[in-house]
C-alpha positions as CSV (number, residue, x, y, z in Angstrom):
1,M,7.5,-10.9,29.1
2,S,6.9,-7.3,31.1
3,G,4.9,-4.5,30.4
4,V,7.2,-2.5,27.6
5,A,7.7,-5.8,26.1
6,I,4.0,-6.0,25.4
7,V,3.1,-2.6,24.3
8,F,6.0,-2.6,21.7
9,M,5.3,-5.8,20.6
10,I,1.4,-5.0,20.3
11,I,2.5,-1.3,19.0
12,S,4.6,-3.7,16.5
13,M,1.6,-5.7,14.7
14,L,-0.1,-3.0,14.4
15,T,2.4,-1.7,12.2
16,I,2.9,-4.6,10.1
17,W,-0.9,-6.1,9.9
18,G,-2.3,-2.7,9.1
19,G,0.3,-2.2,6.8
20,L,-1.0,-5.2,4.8
21,V,-4.4,-4.4,5.1
22,L,-3.5,-0.8,4.0
23,A,-1.8,-2.3,0.8
24,L,-4.3,-4.5,0.2
25,I,-6.7,-1.9,0.4
26,N,-5.2,0.3,-1.8
27,L,-4.1,-2.0,-4.7
28,S,-8.1,-3.4,-4.5
29,R,-9.3,-0.1,-5.3
30,H,-6.5,1.1,-7.7
31,P,-5.5,-2.5,-9.4
32,E,-2.0,-2.8,-10.9
33,K,-2.4,-3.3,-15.0
34,D,-1.3,-6.1,-16.9
35,D,2.0,-6.5,-19.3
36,D,-0.9,-7.8,-21.8
37,D,-2.6,-4.2,-22.3
38,V,0.5,-2.0,-22.9
39,I,0.8,-1.6,-27.7
40,E,4.3,-0.9,-28.0
41,T,5.6,0.7,-31.1
42,A,7.9,-0.2,-33.4
43,G,11.0,1.8,-32.7
44,A,10.3,1.9,-28.9
45,T,11.9,-0.2,-27.0
46,G,14.0,1.9,-25.2
47,N,17.8,0.6,-27.2
48,N,18.7,4.0,-28.5
49,S,22.5,3.7,-29.1
50,L,24.3,6.1,-31.5
């Protein structure tokens, strides 16, 4: 491989793995809420047909 190809490969690998690391850090700081925690009131299903 040429030097340019190696540089682009390293840049793309850092972009992919860096994005994965940042996503994992974000999820660890702000975990997703479970659907079990949501309490829906009666009539709040969103089916408002007129």
